[in-house]
VODODREN-265954 format. One record per residue (C-alpha): residue in three letters; x, y, z. Coordinates in steps of 0.25 Angstrom, whole numbers, padded with zeros to 4 digits, always signed. Example, Ala and Ser with C-alpha at 12.3 -4.5 7.8 and 13.67 -1.06 7.14 Angstrom:
! residues 2
Ala+0049-0018+0031/Ser+0055-0004+0029/
//
This chain:
! residues 75
Unk-0097-0045+0176/Unk-0088-0050+0164/Unk-0073-0050+0165/Unk-0064-0041+0156/Unk-0060-0053+0149/Unk-0074-0058+0146/Unk-0077-0044+0141/Unk-0065-0044+0132/Unk-0069-0058+0127/Unk-0083-0054+0124/Unk-0078-0042+0116/Unk-0069-0050+0108/Unk-0079-0060+0104/Unk-0088-0049+0100/Unk-0077-0043+0092/Unk-0074-0056+0085/Unk-0089-0058+0082/Unk-0090-0045+0075/Unk-0078-0048+0066/Unk-0087-0056+0057/Unk-0077-0066+0053/Unk-0066-0056+0051/Unk-0052-0058+0057/Unk-0048-0047+0067/Unk-0035-0040+0066/Unk-0026-0033+0077/Unk-0035-0039+0087/Unk-0025-0037+0098/Unk-0024-0022+0095/Unk-0039-0020+0094/Unk-0041-0027+0107/Unk-0030-0019+0114/Unk-0035-0006+0109/Unk-0049-0009+0113/Unk-0045-0013+0127/Unk-0033-0004+0130/Unk-0039+0009+0128/Unk-0051+0008+0137/Unk-0042+0001+0147/Unk-0032+0013+0147/Unk-0043+0023+0148/Unk-0051+0016+0159/Unk-0038+0015+0168/Unk-0034+0029+0165/Unk-0048+0033+0170/Unk-0047+0024+0182/Unk-0034+0031+0186/Unk-0038+0045+0183/Unk-0029+0045+0171/Unk-0016+0042+0180/Unk-0008+0035+0169/Unk+0002+0029+0180/Unk-0009+0022+0187/Unk-0016+0018+0174/Unk-0003+0012+0169/Unk-0002+0004+0182/Unk-0016-0001+0181/Unk-0014-0005+0167/Unk-0001-0012+0169/Unk+0007-0003+0159/Unk+0017+0008+0160/Unk+0012+0022+0160/Unk+0020+0024+0147/Unk+0012+0013+0140/Unk-0001+0018+0146/Unk+0003+0032+0140/Unk+0006+0026+0126/Unk-0007+0018+0126/Unk-0015+0031+0130/Unk-0008+0038+0118/Unk-0012+0026+0109/Unk-0027+0026+0113/Unk-0028+0041+0114/Unk-0031+0040+0129/Unk-0029+0054+0136/
//
């Protein structure tokens, strides 16, 4: 049973291993997009699409949640 941190670390090691010596760019944006979208979708499912509850669980405002949903095409 691995922690979220351990899984992220393993995924990053795998990603860097696949770069074949190339230097990554916009790594922050890449990681945030890869994590944020499934996190938002999972919390919305957990709350039965209640945006107010989802925002509280995520620790962001409902407006920020709605903005991120629009960015990621989450309906």
